[in-house]
N, C-alpha and C positions, 0 to 999 in steps of 0.2 A: 504494500499499499504506500503510495506517495502522498504526502500531506503537505499543504502549502498554506500560507497566510494569504487571504484574499481581503483587500481593502474595499470596503463598502461605502458608497456615497449615494446621495439622492441628487438627481439632475432633472429638475422639473418633474415630469410625470414618470420618469424612468429611474430604476435602480441600476447602478453601475458597479461592477466588480472588477478589480484589477489584481493581478498576481505579480508583484515586483520581482520575485525570484525567477520568473520565467518571462523575461523581457517585457514586463508590464502587459502581458496579454490581458485583454479585457472583454467583457460582455455586458450587454445592457438589455433590460426587459421591463415590462410593466410591473412585475412582482419579483420579490427577492428569490423565491424558489426557482422560477424560470430562468432568471439571470444566473443563478448558481449552476443549474443544469447545463445551460449553454456554455458556461466557462469550463465546466468539467469536460465537455466534449472537445472544446478547443485545446485545452491543456493535454488531454489524453492523445489527441492526434499529434501535437507537437512532440510529445515524448515517446510516441509509438507504443502506448500501453492501452489496456482496456479501460473505458471510462469508470468502470466499477472499482478500479484500483487507484482512483484519484479522489482525495478528500481535501476539504478546506476548513480552516479556522477563520471565521469572519471577524474582521477588525474594522472599527470606525476609521475611515480614510483620513479625516481631519486629525484624529489622535496620532495616526501613524506619521503624518506629515510633521506634526509638532515634534514628535520623537526624533525624526531624522534631522530636523533643524537643530535640536539640542545637541546632537552627536556631532554635527558639522563643525569644523574648526572656525573660530572667529576670523573674519576677514582681516588681513594684514594691510597696513598702509602702503601705498605705492612708494617704492624706493625714491622716486623723484620728488616726493612731497616732503618739504621741510617744515617741521612743526615748531 
């Protein structure tokens, strides 16, 4: 079984799921279950496995973005700038 974190967000009337670990593959649908099923098919095809062997842990996309920003190093001043 291959398990991935799928970032979930709402975009208007659609649910959008993205998998950062697999080239940010994404799927969208009118409901969360349909979006997850579509994403499972896409990821399974990319990896060459049966879709029943793919699972997701759903995570709020906004929380995931905030986490990535906290981990990112602080921008360094440009060397030509004299303070």
